[in-house]
C-alpha positions as CSV (number, residue, x, y, z in Angstrom):
1,X,0.0,0.0,0.0
2,X,1.4,3.4,-0.9
3,X,2.1,5.6,2.0
4,X,0.4,9.0,1.9
5,X,2.7,11.9,2.9
6,X,1.6,14.2,5.7
7,X,0.8,17.3,3.6
8,X,-1.4,15.3,1.3
9,X,-3.2,13.7,4.2
10,X,-3.8,17.1,5.8
11,X,-5.2,18.5,2.6
12,X,-7.4,15.5,2.1
13,X,-8.8,15.9,5.6
14,X,-9.4,19.6,5.2
15,X,-11.3,19.0,1.9
16,X,-13.4,16.3,3.6
17,X,-14.2,18.7,6.5
18,X,-15.2,21.5,4.1
19,X,-17.5,19.3,2.0
20,X,-19.0,17.2,4.8
21,X,-19.6,19.8,7.5
22,X,-20.4,23.1,5.6
23,X,-24.2,22.5,5.8
24,X,-25.6,25.4,7.7
25,X,-24.4,29.0,6.9
26,X,-26.0,32.1,8.4
27,X,-27.6,34.7,6.2
28,X,-27.7,37.0,9.2
29,X,-27.1,40.7,8.8
30,X,-24.2,42.0,10.9
31,X,-22.7,38.5,11.2
32,X,-18.9,38.2,11.0
33,X,-18.2,34.8,9.5
34,X,-14.5,35.0,10.4
35,X,-15.2,35.0,14.2
36,X,-17.9,33.5,13.7
37,X,-20.4,35.7,15.6
38,X,-22.2,39.0,15.4
39,X,-19.9,42.0,15.1
40,X,-19.8,44.1,18.3
41,X,-22.3,46.9,18.1
42,X,-21.1,50.5,18.2
43,X,-21.5,52.6,21.3
44,X,-22.9,55.6,19.4
45,X,-25.6,56.2,16.8
46,X,-23.3,55.6,13.9
47,X,-21.0,52.7,13.0
48,X,-18.2,54.3,11.0
49,X,-15.7,51.5,12.0
50,X,-18.0,48.5,12.0
51,X,-18.8,47.2,8.5
52,X,-20.6,44.1,7.4
53,X,-18.2,42.7,4.9
54,X,-20.6,40.0,3.7
55,X,-23.7,41.9,2.8
56,X,-22.5,44.2,0.0
57,X,-24.2,47.3,-1.4
58,X,-24.1,46.8,-5.2
59,X,-26.4,49.7,-6.3
60,X,-28.0,52.7,-4.8
61,X,-29.9,55.8,-5.8
62,X,-27.6,57.9,-3.6
63,X,-23.9,58.0,-2.7
64,X,-21.5,56.3,-1.8
65,X,-20.3,54.6,-5.0
66,X,-20.8,50.9,-5.3
67,X,-19.9,48.2,-4.7
68,X,-19.3,49.0,-1.0
69,X,-19.6,47.2,2.3
70,X,-22.6,48.0,4.5
71,X,-22.7,49.3,8.1
72,X,-23.9,47.7,11.3
73,X,-26.3,50.1,13.1
74,X,-27.2,50.5,16.7
75,X,-30.9,49.5,17.0
76,X,-31.5,51.9,19.9
77,X,-30.9,54.8,17.5
78,X,-34.1,54.1,15.6
79,X,-37.7,52.8,16.3
80,X,-36.8,49.3,15.2
81,X,-37.6,45.9,16.7
82,X,-34.7,43.4,16.8
83,X,-34.3,39.9,15.5
84,X,-32.3,37.2,17.3
85,X,-28.7,36.8,16.2
86,X,-28.9,39.6,13.7
87,X,-28.2,43.4,13.6
88,X,-29.7,46.1,11.5
89,X,-27.6,47.2,8.6
90,X,-27.7,50.0,6.0
91,X,-25.8,51.4,3.0
92,X,-25.0,54.5,5.2
93,X,-23.2,54.7,8.5
94,X,-26.3,56.2,10.1
95,X,-29.9,55.1,10.8
96,X,-31.1,58.3,9.1
97,X,-32.6,58.1,5.6
98,X,-30.9,59.5,2.5
99,X,-34.4,60.7,1.6
100,X,-34.7,63.1,4.5
101,X,-38.0,63.2,6.4
102,X,-40.5,62.9,3.5
103,X,-41.2,61.0,0.4
104,X,-40.3,63.9,-1.9
105,X,-37.1,62.0,-2.9
106,X,-37.6,58.3,-2.3
107,X,-34.4,56.2,-2.5
108,X,-33.3,52.6,-2.7
109,X,-30.3,50.3,-2.2
110,X,-29.7,46.8,-3.6
111,X,-27.7,44.4,-1.4
112,X,-26.4,40.9,-2.0
113,X,-24.8,38.1,0.0
114,X,-23.3,35.2,-2.0
115,X,-22.6,31.5,-1.4
116,X,-20.8,28.8,-3.2
117,X,-22.2,25.4,-4.2
118,X,-19.9,22.6,-5.4
119,X,-20.7,20.0,-8.0
120,X,-23.0,17.3,-6.6
121,X,-24.5,19.7,-4.0
122,X,-27.6,18.2,-2.4
123,X,-30.9,19.5,-0.9
124,X,-30.2,23.2,-0.7
125,X,-32.7,25.4,1.0
126,X,-33.0,29.1,2.2
127,X,-35.1,30.3,5.1
128,X,-35.1,33.6,6.9
129,X,-37.1,36.2,8.8
130,X,-36.7,39.9,8.1
131,X,-37.7,43.4,9.1
132,X,-37.0,46.4,7.0
133,X,-37.6,50.2,6.9
134,X,-39.5,50.9,4.7
135,X,-40.1,48.4,1.9
136,X,-38.3,45.2,1.0
137,X,-38.1,42.6,-1.8
138,X,-35.8,39.6,-1.9
139,X,-34.7,37.3,-4.8
140,X,-32.4,34.4,-5.2
141,X,-30.0,34.6,-8.2
142,X,-32.4,36.5,-10.4
143,X,-35.8,38.2,-10.5
144,X,-37.5,35.0,-11.6
145,X,-36.9,33.4,-8.1
146,X,-38.5,35.5,-5.5
147,X,-37.8,34.8,-1.8
148,X,-40.0,37.6,-0.6
149,X,-42.5,39.6,-2.7
150,X,-42.5,43.4,-2.3
151,X,-43.6,44.1,1.2
152,X,-43.9,46.7,3.9
153,X,-41.0,45.9,6.3
154,X,-42.8,45.7,9.7
155,X,-39.9,47.5,11.3
156,X,-41.6,48.2,14.6
157,X,-44.9,46.4,14.5
158,X,-46.4,43.0,13.8
159,X,-44.4,39.8,13.1
160,X,-41.2,39.6,11.0
161,X,-41.7,38.7,7.4
162,X,-41.0,35.1,6.4
163,X,-39.2,33.8,3.3
164,X,-41.1,32.0,0.6
165,X,-40.3,28.3,-0.2
166,X,-37.5,27.6,-2.5
167,X,-37.1,24.8,-5.1
168,X,-34.2,23.1,-6.8
169,X,-34.4,25.3,-9.9
170,X,-33.2,28.3,-7.9
171,X,-29.7,26.9,-7.4
172,X,-26.7,26.1,-9.6
173,X,-23.0,25.0,-9.2
174,X,-20.8,27.9,-8.3
175,X,-21.7,31.3,-6.9
176,X,-25.3,31.8,-5.8
177,X,-26.5,35.2,-4.5
178,X,-29.4,36.5,-2.4
179,X,-30.5,40.0,-3.6
180,X,-32.3,42.5,-1.3
181,X,-34.0,45.6,-2.7
182,X,-34.5,48.1,0.2
183,X,-36.8,51.0,-0.6
184,X,-37.1,54.1,1.6
185,X,-39.6,57.0,1.7
186,X,-38.0,59.0,4.5
187,X,-37.1,59.0,8.2
188,X,-34.9,55.9,8.7
189,X,-33.5,53.2,6.5
190,X,-32.1,49.8,7.1
191,X,-33.0,46.1,7.4
192,X,-32.3,43.0,9.6
193,X,-32.4,39.4,8.6
194,X,-32.1,36.2,10.6
195,X,-31.9,32.9,8.7
196,X,-29.7,30.2,7.0
197,X,-28.8,28.6,3.7
198,X,-28.5,24.9,4.2
199,X,-27.4,21.8,2.3
200,X,-26.9,18.2,2.9
201,X,-23.6,18.4,1.0
202,X,-21.6,20.8,-1.2
203,X,-21.9,24.2,0.5
204,X,-18.7,26.1,1.2
205,X,-18.3,27.1,4.8
206,X,-18.0,30.9,4.2
207,X,-20.0,33.3,2.0
208,X,-18.2,35.7,-0.4
209,X,-16.4,38.5,1.4
210,X,-15.8,42.1,0.6
211,X,-16.3,44.1,-2.5
212,X,-13.9,41.7,-4.3
213,X,-16.2,38.8,-3.5
214,X,-13.6,36.2,-2.4
215,X,-14.4,32.9,-0.7
216,X,-11.2,32.8,1.4
217,X,-9.5,30.5,2.3
218,X,-11.0,28.6,-0.6
219,X,-12.1,29.4,-4.2
220,X,-15.6,28.7,-5.6
221,X,-14.4,27.8,-9.1
222,X,-14.3,24.0,-9.8
223,X,-11.3,23.9,-12.1
224,X,-7.6,23.0,-11.4
225,X,-7.3,25.5,-8.5
226,X,-10.7,25.0,-7.0
227,X,-11.8,23.2,-3.9
228,X,-13.4,20.4,-6.0
229,X,-10.0,19.6,-7.4
230,X,-8.6,19.0,-3.9
231,X,-6.7,22.3,-3.4
232,X,-8.5,24.1,-0.6
233,X,-5.5,26.4,0.0
234,X,-5.7,27.9,-3.4
235,X,-5.7,31.7,-3.5
236,X,-9.2,33.2,-3.5
237,X,-10.2,35.1,-6.6
238,X,-13.1,37.3,-7.8
239,X,-16.1,35.0,-8.5
240,X,-18.6,37.3,-10.2
241,X,-20.5,35.6,-12.9
242,X,-20.8,37.2,-16.3
243,X,-24.6,37.6,-16.1
244,X,-24.7,39.3,-12.7
245,X,-24.8,42.8,-14.2
246,X,-28.0,41.8,-16.1
247,X,-29.6,40.7,-12.8
248,X,-28.6,44.0,-11.1
249,X,-29.9,46.0,-14.1
250,X,-33.2,44.2,-13.9
251,X,-33.6,45.0,-10.2
252,X,-32.6,48.6,-10.8
253,X,-35.3,48.9,-13.5
254,X,-37.9,47.6,-10.9
255,X,-36.6,50.0,-8.2
256,X,-36.6,53.0,-10.5
257,X,-40.1,52.3,-11.7
258,X,-41.4,52.1,-8.1
259,X,-39.4,55.2,-7.2
260,X,-41.2,57.2,-10.0
261,X,-44.6,56.0,-8.8
262,X,-43.9,57.1,-5.2
263,X,-42.8,60.6,-6.4
264,X,-46.2,61.1,-8.1
C-alpha cells in the first residue's frame, strides 16, 4: 500500500471537513463569519468603524459609490424591533434616511450576499425572517426566483416577514446570491435578517467576502485551482458571474419604476 505523505493527508482531511460539514451557513445581517459571531455593536448612533463585509451594497440611488460594504447600526438609535442573532444594517453609517424626512425624494439600495455550491450539491434550502424600513423585496440569483415579494417591512410592528419556499431550480453550481431591494420613503432606512442557507452536501463554509467577493481561504471555481480539485489552500479570486450585471440592471429597473410611482 502506498504511504500518503503528511501534507497530502492534511489536505485530504481539510477537503473532507469542508465538504462534509459546511451545511448550515447564516444569512444574518451584521454577522462576521471570520469570528464567527455578530460584530460588536457600536456605542454611538453611527457605525463608521464596524462594517458588514458579507452583505454588499451593489447599487444605490444615492452616494456612496458601489460596490461597497454595509454598516452595522445601533438599533436603539431608531424605532426598530430586533431579530435574534442579527443586527440592523444599511448602506449608510447612520440610521437616518438618505431621503430626508419625507417621500419627496424616495431612495433605494440593492444588497447581495453570495454563497458557493460545489458539483454534486444536495438538498439546498434558504429560510429567513426579516424586518425592514421601509419596503423590501428579496430574490435568489435572479428576479424569476422571489424569496419575498415586495412588502412593507414591519420595522416596529407585527411579526417579522418570512421567506417564501425555494425549489431546486433556484440553485446552480458555483456562486449563488441573495439580492435584497430596500426602498425608503424618509425618516430611517435599514434592514435586519435572521436565517440560514442549508445543504446536505456541497456548501462552502463561508460566503463571499468584501467588494472583491472572495471565498477565502477557498475558491468557488471548480477547475484546477478550486476546492473540488482538492486544493483548498488555493488563493481566492473574484467570482462574479458574467450575467450578474444583467440581474442587477433588472432589479434597478424595478426599483426606478417604483421610485417614480412614489414621487407622483
